[in-house]
C-alpha positions in Angstrom: 0.4 -0.2 0.1 1.3 3.5 -1.1 0.2 6.9 0.4 1.1 10.8 -0.2 0.2 12.6 3.2 -0.4 15.9 2.3 0.1 18.2 5.6 0.7 22.0 5.8 3.5 21.8 9.2 5.0 18.6 10.5 8.0 18.2 12.7 10.9 19.0 12.8 10.5 20.8 10.0 8.0 23.4 10.7 5.0 23.1 13.6 2.5 25.3 14.9 0.6 22.4 16.7 -0.9 19.2 16.9 -1.0 19.1 13.2 2.9 19.0 12.9 3.3 16.7 15.8 1.0 14.0 13.7 2.7 14.7 10.3 6.2 14.0 12.0 5.1 10.7 14.1 2.6 9.0 12.1 4.3 8.7 8.8 7.1 6.9 10.7 4.8 4.6 12.4 3.0 3.9 9.1 6.2 2.6 7.5 6.6 0.8 10.9 3.8 -1.0 9.5 5.1 -1.7 6.0 3.5 0.9 4.3 5.1 3.0 1.7 3.9 6.6 3.1 5.4 9.7 1.7 5.0 13.3 3.2 4.3 16.9 0.9 4.6 19.9 2.6 5.0 23.4 2.0 9.5 24.5 1.6 8.6 27.3 4.5 11.6 29.9 5.1 11.4 29.2 8.7 12.5 25.4 8.2 16.0 25.3 10.5 18.8 25.6 8.1 20.8 22.1 9.8 17.5 20.8 8.0 18.0 22.7 5.0 21.3 21.6 4.5 19.9 17.9 3.9 17.2 18.8 1.9 17.9 18.6 -2.6 16.5 20.4 -5.5 14.6 17.9 -7.9 13.0 19.6 -10.4 10.5 22.4 -11.0 7.0 22.7 -12.8 4.7 25.6 -13.1 1.1 25.3 -11.4 -2.5 25.8 -12.2 -3.8 28.7 -9.6 -6.7 30.1 -11.4 -6.4 31.8 -14.7 -2.4 31.9 -14.2 0.2 29.0 -14.0 3.2 29.9 -11.0 6.4 28.3 -10.4 6.6 25.0 -7.9 9.8 23.9 -7.1 10.1 20.4 -5.8 12.8 19.7 -3.1 13.4 16.0 -1.5 14.9 14.9 2.0 14.2 11.6 3.8 13.8 11.8 7.9 13.2 9.1 10.1 13.0 6.9 7.2 10.5 8.7 5.6 11.0 10.5 2.3 9.4 14.2 2.4 8.8 16.3 -0.4 9.0 20.3 -0.3 6.7 22.4 -2.5 8.7 26.1 -3.3 7.2 29.3 -4.8 8.9 32.3 -2.6 5.9 34.4 -3.4 3.5 32.3 -1.2 6.1 30.5 1.6 9.1 32.7 2.5 7.5 34.4 5.0 7.9 34.7 8.9 4.8 32.4 9.8 3.4 29.3 8.2 -0.7 31.0 8.1 -2.7 34.0 9.2 -1.7 35.9 6.0 -4.8 37.7 3.8 -4.0 35.3 0.8 -3.8 31.9 2.9 -6.7 30.8 0.0 -4.1 31.4 -2.3 -1.5 29.7 -0.9 -2.7 26.7 0.0 -4.9 26.6 -3.2 -1.6 26.4 -5.1 -0.1 23.7 -2.3 -3.1 21.5 -2.6 -2.7 21.6 -6.2 0.8 21.2 -6.4 0.4 17.9 -4.2 -1.4 16.4 -7.2 0.9 17.9 -10.1 4.1 16.4 -8.7 2.9 13.0 -8.6 3.9 11.8 -12.0 7.2 13.8 -11.8 8.1 12.1 -8.4 7.4 8.3 -10.5 4.9 7.6 -7.5 1.2 7.4 -7.8 -0.2 6.5 -4.6 -3.5 4.0 -3.1 -4.4 6.7 -1.0 -3.9 10.3 -0.6 -4.6 11.5 2.7 -4.8 15.2 3.1 -4.9 17.2 6.9 -7.3 20.1 8.0 -8.6 22.9 5.8 -5.3 23.9 4.4 -5.2 20.7 2.0 -8.4 20.1 1.9 -8.7 21.2 -1.3 -6.8 18.1 -2.5 -9.7 15.6 -2.6 -11.9 18.7 -4.3 -9.7 19.0 -7.2 -9.0 15.6 -7.6 -12.7 14.5 -7.8 -13.6 17.5 -10.1 -10.4 17.5 -12.7 -7.7 14.6 -11.8 -9.9 11.8 -11.1 -10.6 11.9 -15.2 -7.3 12.0 -16.2 -5.9 7.9 -17.0 -2.2 8.5 -15.3 -4.3 8.9 -11.8 -7.2 7.3 -12.0 -7.8 4.7 -9.2 -6.5 7.0 -6.4 -8.7 7.3 -3.2 -8.4 10.2 -0.8 -8.9 10.3 2.7 -9.3 13.6 5.1 -8.3 14.2 8.5 -10.2 16.8 10.6 -7.8 18.2 13.0 -9.8 20.9 14.6 -13.4 22.0 12.6 -13.3 25.5 14.2 -10.8 26.2 11.4 -12.9 25.5 8.1 -10.8 27.7 5.2 -14.1 29.7 4.4 -13.6 32.5 1.9 -16.2 34.2 -0.7 -17.1 33.4 -3.5 -15.5 36.1 -5.4 -12.1 35.2 -4.4 -12.8 31.6 -4.9 -13.5 31.9 -8.4 -10.5 34.2 -8.9 -8.0 31.8 -7.4 -9.1 28.3 -6.8 -9.6 27.2 -10.8 -12.7 24.7 -9.9 -14.8 23.5 -13.2 -17.7 25.3 -12.6 -19.7 22.7 -12.8 -17.9 21.6 -9.3 -18.2 24.7 -7.5 -21.0 23.8 -5.8 -18.9 21.0 -4.1 -17.0 24.0 -2.2 -20.5 25.8 -1.6 -21.7 26.0 1.7 -24.2 28.5 4.0 -23.7 31.5 1.3 -19.5 30.9 1.2 -17.0 28.9 0.0 -15.7 26.3 2.7 -12.9 24.3 1.8 -13.6 21.7 4.6 -16.8 20.7 3.4 -15.7 20.5 0.0 -13.2 17.9 1.3 -16.2 16.0 3.5 -18.1 15.9 0.7 -15.6 14.5 -1.6 -13.0 12.5 0.0 -14.1 8.9 0.1 -13.1 8.4 3.8 -13.2 11.3 6.5 -10.8 11.0 10.1 -11.2 12.9 13.0 -8.1 12.5 15.9 -10.6 10.5 18.1 -13.2 9.2 18.5 -15.2 11.0 20.5 -14.4 13.9 18.1 -16.1 12.0 15.3 -19.7 12.2 17.2 -19.3 15.5 18.8 -19.2 17.3 15.7 -22.5 15.9 14.4 -23.8 18.2 17.2 -24.2 22.0 16.7 -22.3 23.2 19.9 -18.8 21.3 18.6 -19.9 21.4 14.5 -19.1 24.8 14.1 -21.9 24.7 11.6 -20.3 22.0 9.3 -23.2 19.1 11.5 -24.9 19.0 9.3 -23.2 18.1 6.7 -21.2 15.4 8.7 -24.3 13.9 9.9 -25.3 13.6 5.8 -22.1 11.8 5.1 -21.6 9.9 8.8 -21.4 6.9 6.9 -17.6 7.9 5.7 -16.9 9.2 9.1 -13.9 7.3 11.5 -12.6 8.5 14.3 -9.0 7.4 15.7 -7.0 8.9 18.7 -4.1 9.9 18.0 -0.3 8.9 19.6 2.7 10.3 20.5 6.1 9.2 19.8 7.2 7.4 22.6 11.2 7.7 21.6 10.6 11.4 21.8 8.8 11.4 25.0 10.8 9.1 27.1 11.8 10.5 30.7 14.7 7.6 30.7 16.0 9.2 27.8 15.1 13.0 27.0 18.0 14.7 27.3 15.6 18.3 28.2 15.3 16.9 31.8 17.0 17.2 35.2 17.3 13.6 35.6 15.9 10.4 34.1 13.7 7.9 35.8 11.5 4.9 34.8 8.6 3.8 35.8 10.0 0.6 38.0 12.8 3.7 39.4 10.8 7.0 40.0 14.3 8.9 42.5 14.6 10.6 39.1 11.1 12.5 39.4 11.8 13.7 42.6 14.5 14.9 41.4 13.1 16.8 38.5 10.6 18.6 40.9 13.0 20.0 42.9 15.1 21.4 40.4 12.2 22.6 38.7 10.5 24.5 41.9 14.3 25.6 42.0 14.3 27.1 38.8 10.7 28.9 38.6 11.5 30.3 41.8 8.7 28.1 43.9 9.3 26.9 47.3 11.4 24.1 47.7 8.7 22.1 49.6 9.0 18.8 47.8 6.3 17.3 49.9 4.0 19.5 48.0 1.8 18.6 45.0 2.3 20.9 42.0 -0.1 21.0 39.4 0.9 22.6 35.7 -0.6 23.6 32.8 1.3 23.7 29.7 -1.7 25.5 27.1 -2.8 28.0 24.5 -4.1 30.7 26.9 -7.7 30.9 25.2 -11.4 29.8 26.3 -11.5 26.7 24.2 -8.5 25.3 26.8 -10.8 25.8 30.1 -9.1 29.0 31.5 -12.1 30.6 32.3 -12.4 27.8 35.0 -9.1 28.0 36.3 -9.4 31.8 36.6 -12.8 31.8 38.6 -11.9 28.6 40.6 -8.0 29.7 41.4 -8.3 31.6 44.6 -10.5 29.0 46.2 -7.6 26.1 45.3 -5.0 28.1 46.4 -6.7 29.2 50.1 -8.3 25.5 50.7 -4.9 23.2 49.1 -1.6 23.8 49.9 -0.6 23.3 46.1 2.0 25.2 44.1 0.9 25.8 40.3 2.8 25.7 37.3 1.5 27.4 33.8 3.5 27.6 30.4 2.0 29.0 27.2 0.5 32.2 25.9 -2.8 33.7 24.3 -5.2 36.1 25.1 -4.0 39.3 27.0 -6.6 38.6 29.7 -5.4 35.2 30.4 -1.8 36.3 30.8 -2.8 39.0 33.0 -4.6 36.9 35.5 -2.0 34.4 35.7 0.9 37.7 35.9 -1.3 38.8 39.0 -1.5 35.5 40.3 2.3 35.3 40.6 2.6 38.3 42.4 0.3 37.6 44.8 1.2 34.3 45.8 4.9 34.0 45.4 6.8 31.0 45.7 3.7 29.4 45.3 2.6 30.4 41.5 4.9 31.0 37.9 3.6 31.9 35.2 5.7 31.8 32.1 4.7 32.9 28.6 5.2 32.0 25.4 6.6 28.6 24.1 10.0 26.5 25.2 10.3 22.6 24.3 12.9 22.6 26.9 11.1 24.0 29.9 7.7 22.4 28.9 9.3 18.8 29.1 10.9 19.6 32.3 7.7 20.9 33.9 5.8 17.6 32.3 8.3 15.4 34.3 8.6 18.1 37.3 5.1 18.7 38.2 2.5 15.7 39.7 -0.5 16.9 38.2 -1.6 18.5 35.3 -4.6 20.2 34.5 -6.8 20.2 31.3 -10.3 21.5 31.8 -10.9 22.1 28.1 -14.4 23.5 26.8 -13.7 21.4 24.0 -10.2 18.9 22.9 -10.7 17.5 19.7 -7.7 15.1 20.4 -5.2 16.2 23.2 -1.8 15.1 23.4 -0.7 16.6 26.7 -2.1 15.0 28.8 -0.7 11.6 26.7 2.5 13.1 27.4 2.2 14.2 31.4 1.2 10.5 31.6 4.3 9.3 29.5 5.8 11.7 32.2 4.4 10.4 35.6 2.1 13.3 35.9 -1.4 12.1 36.4 -3.8 14.3 34.4 -7.1 16.0 35.6 -9.2 16.8 32.4 -12.4 17.4 31.6 -14.8 14.7 29.7 -14.9 15.5 26.1 -13.3 14.7 23.2 -9.8 12.8 23.0 -9.9 13.3 27.1 -12.5 11.6 27.1 -10.8 8.6 25.0 -7.4 8.6 26.7 -7.7 9.5 30.4 -9.9 6.7 32.4 -11.1 8.1 36.0 -9.2 6.4 38.8 -12.0 6.1 40.9 -12.8 2.2 41.7 -9.1 1.4 40.8 -7.6 0.9 37.3 -7.5 4.1 35.8 -4.7 6.3 34.5 -6.1 10.1 35.8 -9.1 12.2 37.4 -12.3 13.6 35.2 -15.0 15.9 35.6 -18.0 16.3 33.1 -19.4 19.4 33.6 -17.7 22.8 32.2 -18.4 24.3 36.0 -15.6 25.3 38.0 -17.3 23.3 41.0 -17.0 20.1 39.2 -13.5 21.0 38.3 -12.7 22.0 41.6 -14.0 18.3 43.2 -11.5 17.2 40.2 -8.6 18.6 41.9 -9.4 18.0 45.3 -9.8 14.3 44.3 -6.2 13.9 43.0 -4.6 15.8 45.7 -6.6 13.4 48.0 -5.1 10.6 46.1 -1.6 12.1 46.2 -1.3 11.9 49.9 -2.3 8.6 49.9 1.6 7.5 48.6 1.6 4.0 47.9 -1.5 4.2 46.1 -0.3 7.3 44.1 3.6 5.1 43.4 0.9 2.9 41.8 -1.4 5.0 39.5 2.1 7.1 38.6 3.4 3.7 37.1 0.1 2.5 35.5 -0.1 5.8 33.4 3.5 5.7 32.2 3.2 2.0 31.2 -0.4 3.4 29.2 -0.1 2.8 25.2 -0.3 6.1 23.9 1.7 5.1 20.9 1.8 6.1 17.5 2.1 2.3 17.0 -1.7 1.6 18.3 -3.1 4.4 15.9 -1.4 3.7 12.8 -2.8 0.0 12.7 -6.0 2.1 12.5 -5.3 4.4 10.0 -4.5 1.2 7.6 -7.6 -0.4 8.2 -8.8 3.2 7.5 -7.0 3.1 4.4 -7.9 -0.4 3.3 -11.6 0.5 3.9 -11.6 3.5 1.6 -9.9 1.6 -1.1 -13.0 -1.2 -1.0 
């Protein structure tokens, strides 16, 4: 089986979030399952130079963009036994960031069509083309409306994965008619609620549609979670799959991770205590190793449940002897709140703004509890990473959190859950977790169980292989 994985980002080349983590890990896991998976992504200027040194030029072609043809350079490298192709056009991709530009519709229409145009030139005809999120949602649309009619392309199947349905690629039809270049008869494929919607087109055209967790696959059929696409998803639910993301166990390994203050294993946790002590020292927290440390590594947005944290924070500080660490950036109001709390509770609260991978990993290793009270969460990787480092998640029962965190009430779980988006419910779950922390023998068993929990990509890759086979039938 041969698969072309189309993505707008991938670790370690360029990434802004969860999609980059998936694209950097899933293709390698598929290779382990004997799937011939290759990746195509834009050739951003922000790719680190040490990686660019191993990227070689192959050829260039011209790709239709509306009524024009644009230069498309193709570069290649191999990383982690996976072949990567890079689509080069400096006008579109030589910029400081990945997204957020006025011409994103044009940039990713060009990229989506280039993914299909280069195939005969690299002599790679995949059985399945797997596109991801709105940036590559036009790939199955272009294939259905144009390329499926050509002999060379005939027989290819398409799979589309929704990583976050909130971002759909919605534009006015006047823009799309000029830039996308679809045949007039097929414009209805991307028409939805009075505008052009790239993600709707992919849902319409792809042979199969997947989401990044089983719970998210049924949640987005509800208007509360579907952001307007719930109607088309209910109509096409026969093609909808939910596959839980995984993490790279080789990268996130507390026994080898070079970012950490000390190494440890599930059967020898002494190093975790040293990680906690050093973290407290670095973040100017009181040197009290016995006090539970609650951590968050998150975007500071309402989607991540920061409203609940802000509402219940002072009550938590008054009633419980805990320390709190947060790393992230986002909306000014949340950043300002945690800055104030750090000043109000010196030695107990530390707020770090921005994102530093090295510090994030030290927090995963040095904390005792990891808080994720999300309003919505397609999958979430932080709870899996926290478990890998023996830090027990406290999470809301939503999306991928529901699928990966099992409440430890009654034994056998790996964390603590609460159901309602409610401050009181969140605080109750935190207090249950703190009470469990003080039962030291039971806590050690819980930590060891969480560290052994299977959140690997090997599990997820097997399900993707079954998805591809179903798409091909």
